[in-house]
N, CA, C and O atoms as a Tinker XYZ file with bonds, in Angstrom:
   460  protein
     1  N    -76.820000 -165.274000  -75.430000    73     2
     2  CA   -77.120000 -163.872000  -75.566000    64     1     3
     3  C    -75.808000 -163.110000  -75.659000    63     2     4     5
     4  O    -74.970000 -163.225000  -74.764000    81     3
     5  N    -75.614000 -162.353000  -76.693000    73     3     6
     6  CA   -74.364000 -161.616000  -76.864000    64     5     7
     7  C    -74.448000 -160.289000  -76.130000    63     6     8     9
     8  O    -75.510000 -159.881000  -75.661000    81     7
     9  N    -73.292000 -159.622000  -76.044000    73     7    10
    10  CA   -73.269000 -158.355000  -75.309000    64     9    11
    11  C    -74.080000 -157.287000  -76.017000    63    10    12    13
    12  O    -74.541000 -156.340000  -75.379000    81    11
    13  N    -74.267000 -157.421000  -77.337000    73    11    14
    14  CA   -75.080000 -156.434000  -78.049000    64    13    15
    15  C    -76.564000 -156.647000  -77.790000    63    14    16    17
    16  O    -77.365000 -155.741000  -78.023000    81    15
    17  N    -76.954000 -157.861000  -77.298000    73    15    18
    18  CA   -78.360000 -158.148000  -77.006000    64    17    19
    19  C    -78.775000 -157.690000  -75.603000    63    18    20    21
    20  O    -79.968000 -157.633000  -75.303000    81    19
    21  N    -77.804000 -157.365000  -74.744000    73    19    22
    22  CA   -78.157000 -156.961000  -73.386000    64    21    23
    23  C    -78.779000 -155.582000  -73.413000    63    22    24    25
    24  O    -78.357000 -154.724000  -74.188000    81    23
    25  N    -79.771000 -155.360000  -72.581000    73    23    26
    26  CA   -80.394000 -154.042000  -72.564000    64    25    27
    27  C    -79.420000 -152.970000  -72.084000    63    26    28    29
    28  O    -78.528000 -153.242000  -71.280000    81    27
    29  N    -79.600000 -151.761000  -72.583000    73    27    30
    30  CA   -78.703000 -150.664000  -72.233000    64    29    31
    31  C    -78.763000 -150.349000  -70.743000    63    30    32    33
    32  O    -77.771000 -149.914000  -70.159000    81    31
    33  N    -79.924000 -150.566000  -70.124000    73    31    34
    34  CA   -80.063000 -150.240000  -68.711000    64    33    35
    35  C    -79.212000 -151.136000  -67.821000    63    34    36    37
    36  O    -78.803000 -150.722000  -66.736000    81    35
    37  N    -78.943000 -152.360000  -68.268000    73    35    38
    38  CA   -78.180000 -153.293000  -67.449000    64    37    39
    39  C    -76.728000 -152.839000  -67.290000    63    38    40    41
    40  O    -76.067000 -153.219000  -66.324000    81    39
    41  N    -76.229000 -152.041000  -68.215000    73    39    42
    42  CA   -74.839000 -151.613000  -68.158000    64    41    43
    43  C    -74.692000 -150.166000  -67.710000    63    42    44    45
    44  O    -73.573000 -149.656000  -67.636000    81    43
    45  N    -75.802000 -149.494000  -67.409000    73    43    46
    46  CA   -75.732000 -148.108000  -66.966000    64    45    47
    47  C    -75.131000 -148.016000  -65.577000    63    46    48    49
    48  O    -75.376000 -148.871000  -64.726000    81    47
    49  N    -74.348000 -146.981000  -65.354000    73    47    50
    50  CA   -73.784000 -146.736000  -64.036000    64    49    51
    51  C    -74.673000 -145.769000  -63.281000    63    50    52    53
    52  O    -75.260000 -144.853000  -63.858000    81    51
    53  N    -74.760000 -145.988000  -61.989000    73    51    54
    54  CA   -75.539000 -145.105000  -61.135000    64    53    55
    55  C    -74.877000 -145.060000  -59.775000    63    54    56    57
    56  O    -74.432000 -146.079000  -59.246000    81    55
    57  N    -74.817000 -143.851000  -59.213000    73    55    58
    58  CA   -74.265000 -143.717000  -57.862000    64    57    59
    59  C    -74.919000 -142.516000  -57.186000    63    58    60    61
    60  O    -74.965000 -141.416000  -57.736000    81    59
    61  N    -75.416000 -142.756000  -55.998000    73    59    62
    62  CA   -76.024000 -141.720000  -55.165000    64    61    63
    63  C    -75.557000 -141.996000  -53.760000    63    62    64    65
    64  O    -75.556000 -143.150000  -53.332000    81    63
    65  N    -75.162000 -140.981000  -53.031000    73    63    66
    66  CA   -74.703000 -141.294000  -51.693000    64    65    67
    67  C    -74.399000 -140.127000  -50.799000    63    66    68    69
    68  O    -74.430000 -138.965000  -51.205000    81    67
    69  N    -74.105000 -140.473000  -49.569000    73    67    70
    70  CA   -73.698000 -139.534000  -48.538000    64    69    71
    71  C    -72.332000 -139.970000  -48.027000    63    70    72    73
    72  O    -72.249000 -140.847000  -47.166000    81    71
    73  N    -71.258000 -139.373000  -48.541000    73    71    74
    74  CA   -69.917000 -139.770000  -48.094000    64    73    75
    75  C    -69.698000 -139.562000  -46.600000    63    74    76    77
    76  O    -68.889000 -140.261000  -45.989000    81    75
    77  N    -70.406000 -138.614000  -46.010000    73    75    78
    78  CA   -70.241000 -138.317000  -44.582000    64    77    79
    79  C    -70.507000 -139.549000  -43.724000    63    78    80    81
    80  O    -69.818000 -139.774000  -42.729000    81    79
    81  N    -71.507000 -140.351000  -44.107000    73    79    82
    82  CA   -71.845000 -141.545000  -43.317000    64    81    83
    83  C    -71.536000 -142.842000  -44.063000    63    82    84    85
    84  O    -71.770000 -143.928000  -43.533000    81    83
    85  N    -71.015000 -142.742000  -45.282000    73    83    86
    86  CA   -70.647000 -143.935000  -46.043000    64    85    87
    87  C    -71.835000 -144.728000  -46.555000    63    86    88    89
    88  O    -71.761000 -145.954000  -46.642000    81    87
    89  N    -72.927000 -144.062000  -46.896000    73    87    90
    90  CA   -74.139000 -144.721000  -47.375000    64    89    91
    91  C    -74.328000 -144.383000  -48.850000    63    90    92    93
    92  O    -74.339000 -143.213000  -49.230000    81    91
    93  N    -74.477000 -145.424000  -49.681000    73    91    94
    94  CA   -74.561000 -145.230000  -51.127000    64    93    95
    95  C    -75.580000 -146.169000  -51.763000    63    94    96    97
    96  O    -75.886000 -147.239000  -51.238000    81    95
    97  N    -76.095000 -145.731000  -52.911000    73    95    98
    98  CA   -76.810000 -146.618000  -53.839000    64    97    99
    99  C    -75.919000 -146.667000  -55.066000    63    98   100   101
   100  O    -75.545000 -145.629000  -55.611000    81    99
   101  N    -75.578000 -147.879000  -55.500000    73    99   102
   102  CA   -74.697000 -148.025000  -56.657000    64   101   103
   103  C    -75.202000 -149.111000  -57.584000    63   102   104   105
   104  O    -75.845000 -150.076000  -57.170000    81   103
   105  N    -74.887000 -148.915000  -58.857000    73   103   106
   106  CA   -75.190000 -149.910000  -59.879000    64   105   107
   107  C    -74.142000 -149.769000  -60.974000    63   106   108   109
   108  O    -73.881000 -148.666000  -61.455000    81   107
   109  N    -73.549000 -150.878000  -61.362000    73   107   110
   110  CA   -72.565000 -150.866000  -62.444000    64   109   111
   111  C    -71.230000 -150.257000  -62.069000    63   110   112   113
   112  O    -70.475000 -149.859000  -62.957000    81   111
   113  N    -70.911000 -150.171000  -60.794000    73   111   114
   114  CA   -69.611000 -149.659000  -60.374000    64   113   115
   115  C    -68.724000 -150.829000  -59.979000    63   114   116   117
   116  O    -69.184000 -151.970000  -59.933000    81   115
   117  N    -67.481000 -150.561000  -59.698000    73   115   118
   118  CA   -66.541000 -151.613000  -59.326000    64   117   119
   119  C    -66.771000 -152.197000  -57.949000    63   118   120   121
   120  O    -66.241000 -153.264000  -57.636000    81   119
   121  N    -67.546000 -151.525000  -57.120000    73   119   122
   122  CA   -67.758000 -152.001000  -55.745000    64   121   123
   123  C    -68.941000 -152.938000  -55.610000    63   122   124   125
   124  O    -69.120000 -153.549000  -54.557000    81   123
   125  N    -69.765000 -153.069000  -56.662000    73   123   126
   126  CA   -70.953000 -153.919000  -56.582000    64   125   127
   127  C    -70.946000 -154.935000  -57.722000    63   126   128   129
   128  O    -70.285000 -154.717000  -58.737000    81   127
   129  N    -71.673000 -156.042000  -57.569000    73   127   130
   130  CA   -71.745000 -157.033000  -58.641000    64   129   131
   131  C    -72.353000 -156.428000  -59.911000    63   130   132   133
   132  O    -73.180000 -155.519000  -59.835000    81   131
   133  N    -71.949000 -156.923000  -61.052000    73   131   134
   134  CA   -72.434000 -156.406000  -62.332000    64   133   135
   135  C    -73.698000 -157.105000  -62.789000    63   134   136   137
   136  O    -73.770000 -157.565000  -63.928000    81   135
   137  N    -74.697000 -157.193000  -61.921000    73   135   138
   138  CA   -75.928000 -157.907000  -62.239000    64   137   139
   139  C    -77.067000 -156.989000  -62.696000    63   138   140   141
   140  O    -78.185000 -157.455000  -62.914000    81   139
   141  N    -76.790000 -155.690000  -62.840000    73   139   142
   142  CA   -77.817000 -154.754000  -63.286000    64   141   143
   143  C    -78.779000 -154.337000  -62.189000    63   142   144   145
   144  O    -79.774000 -153.669000  -62.471000    81   143
   145  N    -78.512000 -154.710000  -60.960000    73   143   146
   146  CA   -79.386000 -154.364000  -59.839000    64   145   147
   147  C    -78.797000 -153.159000  -59.092000    63   146   148   149
   148  O    -77.611000 -152.850000  -59.206000    81   147
   149  N    -79.655000 -152.502000  -58.338000    73   147   150
   150  CA   -79.234000 -151.387000  -57.496000    64   149   151
   151  C    -78.877000 -151.952000  -56.117000    63   150   152   153
   152  O    -79.662000 -152.682000  -55.512000    81   151
   153  N    -77.695000 -151.608000  -55.637000    73   151   154
   154  CA   -77.206000 -152.119000  -54.368000    64   153   155
   155  C    -77.041000 -150.972000  -53.388000    63   154   156   157
   156  O    -76.476000 -149.930000  -53.721000    81   155
   157  N    -77.541000 -151.173000  -52.174000    73   155   158
   158  CA   -77.384000 -150.182000  -51.109000    64   157   159
   159  C    -76.189000 -150.619000  -50.275000    63   158   160   161
   160  O    -76.143000 -151.750000  -49.790000    81   159
   161  N    -75.221000 -149.721000  -50.108000    73   159   162
   162  CA   -74.004000 -150.020000  -49.360000    64   161   163
   163  C    -73.895000 -149.093000  -48.164000    63   162   164   165
   164  O    -74.202000 -147.904000  -48.244000    81   163
   165  N    -73.448000 -149.665000  -47.050000    73   163   166
   166  CA   -73.105000 -148.856000  -45.881000    64   165   167
   167  C    -71.737000 -149.318000  -45.403000    63   166   168   169
   168  O    -71.547000 -150.487000  -45.068000    81   167
   169  N    -70.795000 -148.399000  -45.375000    73   167   170
   170  CA   -69.412000 -148.698000  -44.978000    64   169   171
   171  C    -68.851000 -149.870000  -45.790000    63   170   172   173
   172  O    -68.262000 -150.790000  -45.222000    81   171
   173  N    -69.028000 -149.841000  -47.108000    73   171   174
   174  CA   -68.495000 -150.843000  -48.052000    64   173   175
   175  C    -69.207000 -152.191000  -48.008000    63   174   176   177
   176  O    -68.840000 -153.090000  -48.765000    81   175
   177  N    -70.203000 -152.364000  -47.160000    73   175   178
   178  CA   -70.936000 -153.628000  -47.087000    64   177   179
   179  C    -72.289000 -153.475000  -47.773000    63   178   180   181
   180  O    -73.009000 -152.507000  -47.531000    81   179
   181  N    -72.632000 -154.445000  -48.635000    73   179   182
   182  CA   -73.924000 -154.417000  -49.319000    64   181   183
   183  C    -75.006000 -154.811000  -48.309000    63   182   184   185
   184  O    -74.959000 -155.895000  -47.727000    81   183
   185  N    -75.973000 -153.925000  -48.109000    73   183   186
   186  CA   -77.046000 -154.213000  -47.163000    64   185   187
   187  C    -78.376000 -154.436000  -47.862000    63   186   188   189
   188  O    -79.367000 -154.760000  -47.208000    81   187
   189  N    -78.419000 -154.270000  -49.171000    73   187   190
   190  CA   -79.649000 -154.506000  -49.913000    64   189   191
   191  C    -79.378000 -154.509000  -51.402000    63   190   192   193
   192  O    -78.475000 -153.825000  -51.884000    81   191
   193  N    -80.175000 -155.293000  -52.132000    73   191   194
   194  CA   -80.051000 -155.392000  -53.578000    64   193   195
   195  C    -81.461000 -155.344000  -54.171000    63   194   196   197
   196  O    -82.332000 -156.113000  -53.763000    81   195
   197  N    -81.685000 -154.447000  -55.128000    73   195   198
   198  CA   -83.025000 -154.207000  -55.637000    64   197   199
   199  C    -83.031000 -154.108000  -57.158000    63   198   200   201
   200  O    -82.065000 -153.649000  -57.768000    81   199
   201  N    -84.139000 -154.549000  -57.761000    73   199   202
   202  CA   -84.290000 -154.419000  -59.210000    64   201   203
   203  C    -84.562000 -152.977000  -59.617000    63   202   204   205
   204  O    -84.096000 -152.511000  -60.656000    81   203
   205  N    -85.332000 -152.274000  -58.770000    73   203   206
   206  CA   -85.726000 -150.913000  -59.128000    64   205   207
   207  C    -84.997000 -149.892000  -58.265000    63   206   208   209
   208  O    -84.607000 -150.172000  -57.132000    81   207
   209  N    -84.827000 -148.719000  -58.821000    73   207   210
   210  CA   -84.213000 -147.625000  -58.092000    64   209   211
   211  C    -85.109000 -147.192000  -56.937000    63   210   212   213
   212  O    -84.614000 -146.818000  -55.874000    81   211
   213  N    -86.415000 -147.241000  -57.138000    73   211   214
   214  CA   -87.351000 -146.832000  -56.092000    64   213   215
   215  C    -87.183000 -147.688000  -54.834000    63   214   216   217
   216  O    -87.169000 -147.159000  -53.723000    81   215
   217  N    -87.057000 -148.992000  -55.004000    73   215   218
   218  CA   -86.857000 -149.885000  -53.854000    64   217   219
   219  C    -85.539000 -149.596000  -53.153000    63   218   220   221
   220  O    -85.467000 -149.599000  -51.924000    81   219
   221  N    -84.490000 -149.346000  -53.945000    73   219   222
   222  CA   -83.184000 -149.043000  -53.359000    64   221   223
   223  C    -83.236000 -147.725000  -52.591000    63   222   224   225
   224  O    -82.641000 -147.605000  -51.520000    81   223
   225  N    -83.941000 -146.747000  -53.132000    73   223   226
   226  CA   -84.030000 -145.467000  -52.447000    64   225   227
   227  C    -84.834000 -145.578000  -51.151000    63   226   228   229
   228  O    -84.535000 -144.893000  -50.173000    81   227
   229  N    -85.838000 -146.425000  -51.144000    73   227   230
   230  CA   -86.613000 -146.643000  -49.926000    64   229   231
   231  C    -85.698000 -147.208000  -48.831000    63   230   232   233
   232  O    -85.711000 -146.731000  -47.697000    81   231
   233  N    -84.915000 -148.214000  -49.176000    73   231   234
   234  CA   -83.971000 -148.814000  -48.217000    64   233   235
   235  C    -82.922000 -147.781000  -47.788000    63   234   236   237
   236  O    -82.558000 -147.709000  -46.614000    81   235
   237  N    -82.453000 -147.005000  -48.724000    73   235   238
   238  CA   -81.450000 -145.966000  -48.477000    64   237   239
   239  C    -81.961000 -144.965000  -47.439000    63   238   240   241
   240  O    -81.249000 -144.623000  -46.496000    81   239
   241  N    -83.196000 -144.501000  -47.619000    73   239   242
   242  CA   -83.766000 -143.525000  -46.688000    64   241   243
   243  C    -84.040000 -144.151000  -45.317000    63   242   244   245
   244  O    -83.890000 -143.489000  -44.290000    81   243
   245  N    -84.437000 -145.412000  -45.301000    73   243   246
   246  CA   -84.626000 -146.098000  -44.024000    64   245   247
   247  C    -83.302000 -146.196000  -43.260000    63   246   248   249
   248  O    -83.256000 -145.959000  -42.053000    81   247
   249  N    -82.242000 -146.543000  -43.965000    73   247   250
   250  CA   -80.922000 -146.634000  -43.331000    64   249   251
   251  C    -80.469000 -145.266000  -42.832000    63   250   252   253
   252  O    -79.867000 -145.150000  -41.764000    81   251
   253  N    -80.761000 -144.248000  -43.606000    73   251   254
   254  CA   -80.409000 -142.891000  -43.216000    64   253   255
   255  C    -81.086000 -142.535000  -41.886000    63   254   256   257
   256  O    -80.472000 -141.919000  -41.014000    81   255
   257  N    -82.363000 -142.932000  -41.740000    73   255   258
   258  CA   -83.092000 -142.670000  -40.492000    64   257   259
   259  C    -82.532000 -143.499000  -39.335000    63   258   260   261
   260  O    -82.405000 -143.002000  -38.216000    81   259
   261  N    -82.195000 -144.777000  -39.610000    73   259   262
   262  CA   -81.641000 -145.641000  -38.557000    64   261   263
   263  C    -80.309000 -145.110000  -38.047000    63   262   264   265
   264  O    -80.024000 -145.167000  -36.851000    81   263
   265  N    -79.503000 -144.598000  -38.953000    73   263   266
   266  CA   -78.197000 -144.046000  -38.570000    64   265   267
   267  C    -78.388000 -142.743000  -37.804000    63   266   268   269
   268  O    -77.560000 -142.377000  -36.969000    81   267
   269  N    -79.483000 -142.046000  -38.092000    73   267   270
   270  CA   -79.759000 -140.781000  -37.415000    64   269   271
   271  C    -79.121000 -139.587000  -38.090000    63   270   272   273
   272  O    -78.904000 -138.554000  -37.455000    81   271
   273  N    -78.819000 -139.717000  -39.365000    73   271   274
   274  CA   -78.182000 -138.605000  -40.090000    64   273   275
   275  C    -79.196000 -137.503000  -40.371000    63   274   276   277
   276  O    -80.284000 -137.756000  -40.888000    81   275
   277  N    -78.823000 -136.294000  -40.027000    73   275   278
   278  CA   -79.624000 -135.110000  -40.332000    64   277   279
   279  C    -78.713000 -134.162000  -41.107000    63   278   280   281
   280  O    -77.654000 -133.785000  -40.606000    81   279
   281  N    -79.104000 -133.771000  -42.315000    73   279   282
   282  CA   -78.248000 -132.871000  -43.086000    64   281   283
   283  C    -78.075000 -131.527000  -42.378000    63   282   284   285
   284  O    -78.970000 -131.075000  -41.664000    81   283
   285  N    -76.923000 -130.896000  -42.578000    73   283   286
   286  CA   -76.713000 -129.593000  -41.939000    64   285   287
   287  C    -77.691000 -128.566000  -42.506000    63   286   288   289
   288  O    -78.106000 -128.676000  -43.659000    81   287
   289  N    -78.058000 -127.575000  -41.707000    73   287   290
   290  CA   -79.004000 -126.571000  -42.194000    64   289   291
   291  C    -78.417000 -125.764000  -43.350000    63   290   292   293
   292  O    -77.220000 -125.481000  -43.396000    81   291
   293  N    -79.281000 -125.413000  -44.259000    73   291   294
   294  CA   -78.876000 -124.625000  -45.417000    64   293   295
   295  C    -78.788000 -123.158000  -45.008000    63   294   296   297
   296  O    -79.737000 -122.606000  -44.449000    81   295
   297  N    -77.666000 -122.540000  -45.282000    73   295   298
   298  CA   -77.468000 -121.135000  -44.936000    64   297   299
   299  C    -77.769000 -120.299000  -46.175000    63   298   300   301
   300  O    -77.060000 -120.377000  -47.179000    81   299
   301  N    -78.813000 -119.513000  -46.092000    73   299   302
   302  CA   -79.200000 -118.668000  -47.215000    64   301   303
   303  C    -78.398000 -117.372000  -47.184000    63   302   304   305
   304  O    -78.177000 -116.798000  -46.118000    81   303
   305  N    -77.958000 -116.906000  -48.373000    73   303   306
   306  CA   -77.223000 -115.640000  -48.401000    64   305   307
   307  C    -78.157000 -114.471000  -48.095000    63   306   308   309
   308  O    -79.367000 -114.552000  -48.304000    81   307
   309  N    -77.576000 -113.398000  -47.603000    73   307   310
   310  CA   -78.362000 -112.208000  -47.277000    64   309   311
   311  C    -78.829000 -111.542000  -48.570000    63   310   312   313
   312  O    -78.357000 -111.872000  -49.658000    81   311
   313  N    -79.748000 -110.615000  -48.435000    73   311   314
   314  CA   -80.275000 -109.898000  -49.593000    64   313   315
   315  C    -79.153000 -109.125000  -50.281000    63   314   316   317
   316  O    -79.063000 -109.120000  -51.508000    81   315
   317  N    -78.301000 -108.474000  -49.496000    73   315   318
   318  CA   -77.188000 -107.714000  -50.080000    64   317   319
   319  C    -76.250000 -108.619000  -50.867000    63   318   320   321
   320  O    -75.786000 -108.256000  -51.948000    81   319
   321  N    -75.974000 -109.797000  -50.321000    73   319   322
   322  CA   -75.072000 -110.728000  -51.007000    64   321   323
   323  C    -75.693000 -111.249000  -52.299000    63   322   324   325
   324  O    -75.001000 -111.395000  -53.307000    81   323
   325  N    -76.994000 -111.529000  -52.273000    73   323   326
   326  CA   -77.665000 -111.973000  -53.498000    64   325   327
   327  C    -77.651000 -110.885000  -54.557000    63   326   328   329
   328  O    -77.444000 -111.178000  -55.735000    81   327
   329  N    -77.868000 -109.621000  -54.158000    73   327   330
   330  CA   -77.824000 -108.512000  -55.121000    64   329   331
   331  C    -76.430000 -108.346000  -55.712000    63   330   332   333
   332  O    -76.285000 -108.105000  -56.910000    81   331
   333  N    -75.398000 -108.475000  -54.867000    73   331   334
   334  CA   -74.022000 -108.382000  -55.377000    64   333   335
   335  C    -73.753000 -109.479000  -56.404000    63   334   336   337
   336  O    -73.175000 -109.224000  -57.460000    81   335
   337  N    -74.179000 -110.707000  -56.083000    73   335   338
   338  CA   -73.962000 -111.822000  -57.013000    64   337   339
   339  C    -74.720000 -111.610000  -58.320000    63   338   340   341
   340  O    -74.205000 -111.909000  -59.397000    81   339
   341  N    -75.937000 -111.097000  -58.221000    73   339   342
   342  CA   -76.729000 -110.847000  -59.428000    64   341   343
   343  C    -76.083000 -109.763000  -60.280000    63   342   344   345
   344  O    -76.021000 -109.889000  -61.503000    81   343
   345  N    -75.595000 -108.688000  -59.636000    73   343   346
   346  CA   -74.913000 -107.625000  -60.378000    64   345   347
   347  C    -73.662000 -108.158000  -61.058000    63   346   348   349
   348  O    -73.380000 -107.809000  -62.204000    81   347
   349  N    -72.919000 -108.991000  -60.366000    73   347   350
   350  CA   -71.712000 -109.568000  -60.942000    64   349   351
   351  C    -72.052000 -110.429000  -62.156000    63   350   352   353
   352  O    -71.370000 -110.355000  -63.177000    81   351
   353  N    -73.096000 -111.242000  -62.052000    73   351   354
   354  CA   -73.506000 -112.073000  -63.186000    64   353   355
   355  C    -73.928000 -111.222000  -64.373000    63   354   356   357
   356  O    -73.572000 -111.528000  -65.510000    81   355
   357  N    -74.683000 -110.157000  -64.122000    73   355   358
   358  CA   -75.104000 -109.267000  -65.209000    64   357   359
   359  C    -73.901000 -108.608000  -65.868000    63   358   360   361
   360  O    -73.848000 -108.510000  -67.094000    81   359
   361  N    -72.932000 -108.153000  -65.074000    73   359   362
   362  CA   -71.726000 -107.546000  -65.642000    64   361   363
   363  C    -70.961000 -108.533000  -66.505000    63   362   364   365
   364  O    -70.475000 -108.178000  -67.579000    81   363
   365  N    -70.852000 -109.776000  -66.038000    73   363   366
   366  CA   -70.144000 -110.795000  -66.822000    64   365   367
   367  C    -70.870000 -111.098000  -68.127000    63   366   368   369
   368  O    -70.237000 -111.274000  -69.168000    81   367
   369  N    -72.216000 -111.160000  -68.070000    73   367   370
   370  CA   -72.978000 -111.413000  -69.301000    64   369   371
   371  C    -72.838000 -110.246000  -70.281000    63   370   372   373
   372  O    -72.704000 -110.465000  -71.485000    81   371
   373  N    -72.869000 -109.006000  -69.775000    73   371   374
   374  CA   -72.693000 -107.842000  -70.647000    64   373   375
   375  C    -71.317000 -107.856000  -71.292000    63   374   376   377
   376  O    -71.184000 -107.577000  -72.483000    81   375
   377  N    -70.303000 -108.175000  -70.516000    73   375   378
   378  CA   -68.944000 -108.225000  -71.041000    64   377   379
   379  C    -68.804000 -109.314000  -72.097000    63   378   380   381
   380  O    -68.201000 -109.085000  -73.146000    81   379
   381  N    -69.351000 -110.489000  -71.834000    73   379   382
   382  CA   -69.280000 -111.587000  -72.807000    64   381   383
   383  C    -70.024000 -111.223000  -74.078000    63   382   384   385
   384  O    -69.564000 -111.529000  -75.179000    81   383
   385  N    -71.172000 -110.571000  -73.935000    73   383   386
   386  CA   -71.951000 -110.155000  -75.098000    64   385   387
   387  C    -71.179000 -109.127000  -75.916000    63   386   388   389
   388  O    -71.147000 -109.206000  -77.144000    81   387
   389  N    -70.559000 -108.168000  -75.244000    73   387   390
   390  CA   -69.772000 -107.144000  -75.940000    64   389   391
   391  C    -68.653000 -107.784000  -76.755000    63   390   392   393
   392  O    -68.479000 -107.478000  -77.935000    81   391
   393  N    -67.899000 -108.671000  -76.117000    73   391   394
   394  CA   -66.765000 -109.271000  -76.818000    64   393   395
   395  C    -67.206000 -110.244000  -77.899000    63   394   396   397
   396  O    -66.480000 -110.454000  -78.871000    81   395
   397  N    -68.381000 -110.840000  -77.750000    73   395   398
   398  CA   -68.885000 -111.745000  -78.789000    64   397   399
   399  C    -69.303000 -110.970000  -80.032000    63   398   400   401
   400  O    -69.216000 -111.488000  -81.145000    81   399
   401  N    -69.759000 -109.724000  -79.850000    73   399   402
   402  CA   -70.236000 -108.912000  -80.977000    64   401   403
   403  C    -69.218000 -107.891000  -81.463000    63   402   404   405
   404  O    -69.453000 -107.254000  -82.490000    81   403
   405  N    -68.107000 -107.707000  -80.776000    73   403   406
   406  CA   -67.186000 -106.623000  -81.090000    64   405   407
   407  C    -66.532000 -106.769000  -82.464000    63   406   408   409
   408  O    -66.129000 -105.766000  -83.053000    81   407
   409  N    -66.416000 -107.974000  -82.983000    73   407   410
   410  CA   -65.779000 -108.150000  -84.286000    64   409   411
   411  C    -66.597000 -107.502000  -85.406000    63   410   412   413
   412  O    -66.048000 -107.198000  -86.465000    81   411
   413  N    -67.880000 -107.288000  -85.194000    73   411   414
   414  CA   -68.734000 -106.688000  -86.219000    64   413   415
   415  C    -68.483000 -105.195000  -86.390000    63   414   416   417
   416  O    -68.781000 -104.628000  -87.442000    81   415
   417  N    -67.944000 -104.568000  -85.373000    73   415   418
   418  CA   -67.840000 -103.116000  -85.395000    64   417   419
   419  C    -66.420000 -102.616000  -85.631000    63   418   420   421
   420  O    -66.154000 -101.418000  -85.530000    81   419
   421  N    -65.520000 -103.520000  -85.942000    73   419   422
   422  CA   -64.153000 -103.107000  -86.187000    64   421   423
   423  C    -64.033000 -102.397000  -87.524000    63   422   424   425
   424  O    -64.833000 -102.622000  -88.433000    81   423
   425  N    -63.042000 -101.550000  -87.635000    73   423   426
   426  CA   -62.811000 -100.843000  -88.891000    64   425   427
   427  C    -62.293000 -101.809000  -89.957000    63   426   428   429
   428  O    -61.868000 -102.922000  -89.647000    81   427
   429  N    -62.333000 -101.380000  -91.179000    73   427   430
   430  CA   -61.882000 -102.210000  -92.289000    64   429   431
   431  C    -60.434000 -102.596000  -92.168000    63   430   432   433
   432  O    -60.030000 -103.685000  -92.577000    81   431
   433  N    -59.656000 -101.700000  -91.605000    73   431   434
   434  CA   -58.245000 -102.019000  -91.364000    64   433   435
   435  C    -57.411000 -101.804000  -92.592000    63   434   436   437
   436  O    -56.946000 -100.686000  -92.815000    81   435
   437  N    -57.207000 -102.768000  -93.364000    73   435   438
   438  CA   -56.290000 -102.703000  -94.501000    64   437   439
   439  C    -55.329000 -103.857000  -94.403000    63   438   440   441
   440  O    -55.546000 -104.814000  -93.660000    81   439
   441  N    -54.262000 -103.748000  -95.168000    73   439   442
   442  CA   -53.288000 -104.833000  -95.146000    64   441   443
   443  C    -52.532000 -104.854000  -93.826000    63   442   444   445
   444  O    -52.185000 -103.816000  -93.263000    81   443
   445  N    -52.296000 -106.038000  -93.365000    73   443   446
   446  CA   -51.482000 -106.183000  -92.164000    64   445   447
   447  C    -50.026000 -106.077000  -92.568000    63   446   448   449
   448  O    -49.609000 -106.652000  -93.574000    81   447
   449  N    -49.265000 -105.354000  -91.795000    73   447   450
   450  CA   -47.856000 -105.201000  -92.126000    64   449   451
   451  C    -47.026000 -105.840000  -91.008000    63   450   452   453
   452  O    -47.061000 -105.405000  -89.857000    81   451
   453  N    -46.316000 -106.835000  -91.362000    73   451   454
   454  CA   -45.452000 -107.496000  -90.393000    64   453   455
   455  C    -44.014000 -107.239000  -90.790000    63   454   456   457
   456  O    -43.653000 -107.405000  -91.955000    81   455
   457  N    -43.221000 -106.851000  -89.876000    73   455   458
   458  CA   -41.815000 -106.625000  -90.193000    64   457   459
   459  C    -40.942000 -107.495000  -89.378000    63   458   460
   460  O    -39.719000 -107.441000  -89.511000    81   459
């Protein structure tokens, strides 16, 4: 079987992880075998190898629970901060739109004179 006959999925790279606890799902990276399988790693050690991503994710979540990792709470911005951000985005879009269309409204000009 030549390299052109191998399925595209076997050579795809995949990486999902939590660097805080050193837990990853990897496929096709330098840290795992190039067998086309999904490998679950904890602290650089392979703790599981799966054909499907679903199986690897199941093991990944189980390990996450065993380690006791709880993600930090999400801090939502205040209403005032969200309004400020929205106003800023609208101003930037208006400015970009103006400069994108401004060439249409320029005067005819004439010959350029360089000295």
